[in-house]
C-alpha positions in Angstrom: -4.1 202.7 3.7 -3.6 205.4 1.1 -0.8 208.0 1.9 1.1 210.8 0.0 4.8 210.9 1.0 6.3 214.1 1.7 10.0 213.3 2.5 12.6 210.6 2.2 14.6 210.1 5.4 18.1 209.2 5.7 17.4 205.8 6.2 15.8 205.6 3.0 12.2 205.5 4.2 9.4 207.4 3.1 7.9 209.8 5.3 4.0 210.5 5.6 0.8 211.7 7.8 -1.8 210.2 8.8 -4.5 211.7 10.7 -1.9 213.8 12.1 0.6 211.2 13.0 4.0 210.6 11.2 4.3 207.0 9.2 7.4 205.8 8.0 6.9 203.9 5.5 9.4 201.4 3.9 9.9 201.3 0.0 8.3 204.7 -0.4 9.8 207.9 -2.1 9.2 211.4 -1.4 6.4 212.8 -3.9 4.6 209.7 -3.9 1.2 208.2 -3.6 1.1 204.7 -2.1 -0.6 202.1 -0.7 1.0 200.7 2.7 0.1 198.4 4.8 0.5 198.9 8.8 4.0 197.0 10.1 4.0 198.4 13.8 2.4 201.3 15.7 4.0 203.3 18.3 2.9 206.5 20.4 4.6 208.8 18.4 5.0 207.5 14.6 3.9 204.4 13.1 5.6 202.0 10.4 4.4 200.9 7.7 5.5 199.1 4.0 4.5 199.8 0.4 2.0 197.3 -1.3 1.5 199.2 -4.1 3.0 202.6 -6.0 -0.3 204.5 -7.0 1.8 207.3 -8.6 5.8 207.2 -8.8 8.3 209.7 -8.3 10.8 210.6 -11.1 13.6 209.4 -8.3 12.5 206.2 -8.3 14.8 203.3 -10.1 15.2 199.6 -10.5 17.5 198.2 -7.9 20.9 197.0 -9.8 21.1 193.9 -7.4 18.6 191.1 -7.6 19.0 190.3 -3.5 17.8 193.9 -3.0 14.7 194.0 -0.5 15.9 190.4 1.1 19.6 191.5 1.5 19.9 193.7 4.7 23.1 195.7 3.2 21.9 198.1 0.9 18.4 200.5 2.1 18.0 202.6 -1.0 18.9 200.8 -4.2 15.5 202.0 -5.5 16.1 205.8 -5.0 18.3 207.9 -7.5 21.6 208.7 -6.3 21.1 212.2 -6.0 17.9 212.0 -3.9 19.9 209.4 -1.8 22.5 212.3 -1.1 20.1 215.1 -0.7 18.4 212.8 2.1 21.4 212.6 3.7 22.3 216.3 3.5 18.5 217.0 4.9 19.1 214.5 7.6 22.5 216.5 8.6 20.9 220.0 8.7 17.8 218.3 10.9 19.9 217.0 13.2 22.3 220.2 13.9 19.0 222.0 14.4 17.2 219.8 16.4 19.6 218.4 18.5 22.3 220.6 18.2 19.8 223.4 18.7 21.7 225.4 15.8 19.3 228.0 14.2 19.3 231.5 13.9 22.2 233.2 15.1 24.1 230.1 15.9 23.2 228.1 12.5 26.0 226.8 10.5 27.4 229.1 8.3 27.4 227.3 5.1 26.3 223.6 3.9 29.2 222.2 2.2 28.8 220.7 -1.4 28.3 216.9 -0.5 31.0 214.6 -1.4 30.2 211.4 -3.4 31.5 208.8 -5.5 31.0 205.9 -7.7 28.0 204.1 -5.9 28.6 200.4 -7.2 32.0 198.5 -6.7 33.0 200.9 -4.1 32.9 198.9 -1.0 36.8 197.6 -0.9 35.9 196.6 3.2 33.2 193.8 4.1 32.5 191.4 7.0 30.4 188.4 5.4 28.1 186.6 7.4 28.4 182.7 6.9 25.9 179.9 8.0 26.3 176.1 6.8 22.6 175.2 6.0 22.0 171.7 4.7 18.5 172.7 3.3 19.7 175.4 1.2 22.0 173.1 -0.7 25.4 174.2 1.9 26.7 177.0 3.0 25.6 180.7 2.8 28.1 183.9 2.3 26.7 187.1 2.5 25.0 190.1 4.6 22.4 189.4 6.9 18.7 189.4 5.5 16.8 192.7 6.2 15.9 192.9 10.0 16.9 189.2 10.5 20.1 187.6 11.8 19.3 185.0 8.9 21.8 185.0 6.0 21.0 186.2 2.7 21.1 183.3 -0.1 23.4 185.3 -2.4 25.8 184.8 -5.1 26.9 188.3 -6.2 27.2 191.9 -4.8 26.8 195.0 -6.6 28.6 197.3 -4.2 31.7 194.9 -3.9 34.2 195.8 -6.4 33.6 192.9 -9.0 36.6 190.9 -8.8 35.7 190.5 -5.2 31.8 190.0 -5.8 33.0 187.0 -8.1 34.5 185.2 -5.2 31.2 184.4 -3.4 29.8 181.4 -5.4 33.8 180.0 -4.8 33.5 180.7 -1.3 30.3 178.9 -0.6 31.5 175.9 -2.5 34.9 176.2 -0.2 33.2 176.5 2.6 30.7 173.5 2.2 33.4 171.3 1.9 35.4 172.0 5.1 35.2 169.8 7.7 34.2 172.8 10.0 31.8 174.3 7.6 29.8 174.8 10.5 32.2 177.0 12.6 33.0 179.8 10.5 31.0 182.5 11.1 32.7 185.0 9.2 34.4 185.9 6.5 36.2 189.5 6.3 37.3 191.1 3.0 40.1 193.6 3.0 40.9 195.0 -0.4 43.9 196.8 -0.8 45.3 198.9 -4.1 48.1 195.9 -5.1 46.0 192.8 -3.2 43.0 191.2 -1.5 42.8 189.3 1.9 40.1 187.2 3.2 40.3 186.6 6.8 38.6 183.5 8.2 37.3 183.8 11.3 36.9 179.9 12.8 36.0 178.5 15.9 37.5 175.1 15.6 41.2 174.2 13.9 41.2 173.9 10.4 42.6 170.2 9.5 45.4 169.4 7.1 42.6 168.6 4.3 41.1 171.8 5.2 44.2 174.1 4.7 45.0 172.3 1.7 41.4 173.1 0.1 41.9 176.8 1.3 45.5 177.3 -0.1 44.3 175.8 -3.4 41.0 178.3 -3.4 43.8 181.2 -2.4 46.0 180.2 -5.6 43.4 180.1 -8.0 41.7 183.5 -6.9 45.5 185.1 -6.5 44.6 186.2 -3.3 45.8 186.3 0.6 44.4 184.5 3.2 44.9 185.1 6.8 43.1 183.2 9.5 41.6 184.1 13.0 41.1 181.3 15.7 40.6 183.8 18.4 40.2 187.6 19.4 41.3 190.2 17.1 45.2 189.8 18.0 45.3 186.2 16.5 44.9 187.0 13.1 47.7 185.9 11.2 48.8 185.4 7.6 47.9 181.9 6.3 48.8 181.4 2.5 50.8 182.5 0.4 53.7 183.4 2.5 55.7 186.4 2.0 55.1 189.8 1.4 52.3 191.3 -0.4 50.7 193.3 2.4 47.7 195.5 2.0 47.8 199.2 1.6 45.8 202.1 0.2 47.2 205.5 -1.4 46.5 209.3 -0.9 48.2 210.4 -4.3 47.5 214.1 -3.3 49.8 213.8 -0.4 52.2 211.4 -1.9 51.1 208.8 0.9 50.9 204.8 1.0 49.5 203.4 4.4 49.4 200.1 5.4 46.8 198.2 6.9 46.1 194.5 8.4 42.5 193.0 7.3 41.3 193.6 10.9 42.3 197.4 11.1 39.6 200.2 10.9 39.9 201.9 7.5 37.5 203.6 5.2 35.6 200.8 3.6 35.3 203.6 0.3 39.0 204.4 -0.6 37.9 206.8 -3.6 35.6 208.8 -1.1 38.1 208.7 1.5 40.4 210.6 -0.6 38.3 213.3 -1.3 37.4 213.4 2.5 41.0 214.0 3.3 41.7 216.2 0.9 38.5 218.4 2.1 39.7 218.0 5.8 43.1 219.5 4.9 42.0 222.4 3.5 39.3 222.9 6.1 42.4 222.6 8.7 44.8 224.5 6.7 47.9 223.1 8.5 50.9 225.4 8.3 54.3 224.7 9.2 55.1 225.3 12.9 51.7 225.0 14.0 51.0 222.0 16.6 48.0 220.0 15.9 46.2 217.0 17.4 44.7 214.5 15.3 41.9 212.5 18.0 40.9 208.9 17.3 43.8 208.7 14.8 43.9 205.1 13.6 46.8 204.1 11.3 47.2 207.9 10.4 45.0 208.5 7.9 44.8 212.3 8.7 47.7 212.6 10.9 50.4 211.6 7.7 48.7 214.1 5.6 49.1 217.0 8.2 52.9 216.2 8.5 53.3 215.8 5.0 52.0 219.7 5.1 54.8 220.8 7.5 53.1 220.9 10.6 54.2 219.3 14.0 51.4 216.7 14.8 50.5 214.4 17.2 48.0 211.1 16.8 46.0 210.1 19.6 44.3 206.7 19.7 43.2 204.1 22.5 44.1 201.1 20.3 48.1 200.4 21.0 48.3 197.9 17.9 46.7 200.9 15.2 49.5 203.2 16.9 51.9 200.9 16.2 50.7 200.4 12.7 50.7 204.5 12.2 54.3 204.9 13.9 55.2 202.2 10.9 53.4 204.0 8.1 55.3 207.0 9.4 58.8 205.9 8.9 57.6 204.1 5.6 56.9 207.3 4.2 59.8 209.3 5.3 57.4 211.4 7.6 58.0 212.9 11.2 54.7 212.1 13.4 54.3 211.4 17.0 51.7 208.9 17.7 50.4 208.1 21.7 47.9 205.6 22.8 45.5 207.5 25.2 41.7 207.0 26.3 39.8 209.5 24.6 36.9 208.9 26.5 39.0 209.8 29.6 41.2 213.0 27.9 44.2 214.0 29.4 46.0 216.1 26.8 46.8 219.3 28.7 50.9 217.9 29.7 51.1 217.4 25.9 51.7 221.5 25.5 49.0 224.0 24.1 47.9 222.7 20.5 46.6 225.6 17.7 44.1 222.8 15.9 42.3 219.9 16.3 41.0 217.2 14.1 38.6 215.3 15.5 37.7 211.6 13.9 35.7 209.6 16.5 33.3 206.5 16.8 30.0 206.5 16.4 29.6 207.6 20.4 31.5 210.9 19.1 33.8 213.1 21.5 31.8 214.3 24.3 34.4 214.1 27.0 37.0 215.5 24.5 34.6 218.3 23.9 33.5 219.0 27.4 37.6 218.9 28.6 38.6 221.6 25.9 40.5 224.3 27.5 39.5 227.7 27.6 42.2 229.3 25.0 42.6 226.3 22.2 42.3 224.8 20.0 41.2 227.7 17.7 40.3 225.3 15.0 38.4 222.0 14.9 37.6 219.8 12.2 35.3 217.4 13.1 34.8 214.3 10.7 31.9 212.1 12.3 30.1 209.2 11.4 27.0 209.7 13.2 25.2 213.3 12.6 23.5 212.8 15.9 26.8 212.8 17.9 28.2 215.4 15.9 25.0 217.7 16.5 25.1 217.3 20.3 29.0 217.9 20.5 28.3 220.8 18.0 25.9 222.2 20.7 28.5 221.9 23.6 31.1 223.2 21.3 28.7 226.6 20.4 26.7 227.5 23.4 29.6 226.1 26.2 32.9 226.7 24.3 32.8 229.8 22.5 32.9 228.0 19.0 31.1 229.0 15.6 30.1 226.2 13.6 31.6 227.4 10.1 30.6 225.0 7.5 29.4 221.1 7.4 28.5 218.7 5.0 27.6 215.0 4.0 30.1 212.8 2.6 28.4 209.7 1.0 30.8 206.8 2.4 28.3 204.3 2.0 25.8 204.7 -1.3 22.6 203.1 -0.7 22.4 202.7 2.8 21.7 204.6 5.5 25.1 205.4 6.9 26.0 208.9 6.9 29.6 210.3 7.2 29.5 213.9 7.7 32.4 217.0 8.4 32.2 220.0 10.3 34.5 223.2 10.6 34.7 224.9 13.8 36.4 228.0 14.9 36.8 230.2 18.2 35.1 232.8 18.4 37.8 235.8 17.8 39.9 233.7 15.8 42.7 231.1 16.2 44.4 232.3 19.2 
């Protein structure tokens, strides 16, 4: 079928109409005329894939990665960076209107300029799948193939830092030599300011010969190896021994934040610096204010808030992350309180009144938190989201049921070339901060 592409959705698919029905077209860009093959027909939409470009968009470009289209790690390398970010911003706006019912008098006050950074070599955190396939010549190490459980046959990755991407061929060779080569399902990559860690998940113990090969690989490539034989709590440093842990810096606030390879941290440290800076400007913490940082992790926002002189309590459901946050506060010479709390069943009122909230929830959002807000406080909320749909849902509650105005919102392009949309929003209670 021949289609005129009207828009680009946040997942990198062209959007067209055929006989009045919406068609999502893989490989197409807004403004293009394409020939496409139907892949799937649903009652409300069809899904198709481009077979020929009849009129190309000015936004189309050649993908930088040889594995684009096969590897499922990226969706939009064929689209220039400006168009990718614009599509994510439109997606956020659409969610706020469609799910959040925020239009007319309730519409967002201002759309913030998108936050973005380098589009290549940005990914300092990655979980690579491993599969030993004799017919492919040994171990495959990489992301999953697109819409598949198979591991992509790749030897490099353009979104990883170049030195990290260069480890992939050696990793393939190393794993192929191990006695338990078919029992190593994942290798997690964590790149810090001063060191790189590879964490091997393994289902059987490594032999002495395996351990010798692992040590040699670490020494040759000047990296650190961790092993995880069971659940997350079993992860431990393997080689080399001694100090040299992971940390990232927030220079604007004079902070170094230590983390372990399995901890949650943002994958894009350069954009994270910009995100923290914007969040703090919107929150505007002042000495003497009491602020709650909800889903605080290891202190990514809590410690900058403390550095601005406010009294802050970080709340987090994971005890190990809370302990790491306390250690980071001490290491940076800051006073900040951290508490282990189930934020999906929140009960924060016994901690006293808070002037402001910073909320950075997982994809599920913060429905329980926003429903449980007291009528009088907080006066300001900065909400950092990794899912615009749940942000919009919670914005509906805040604006239509809790007396807030959505003052500003915008996207953060934490994951270039992917459908992942990070965003940030500022809510203020009607009548101003109490």
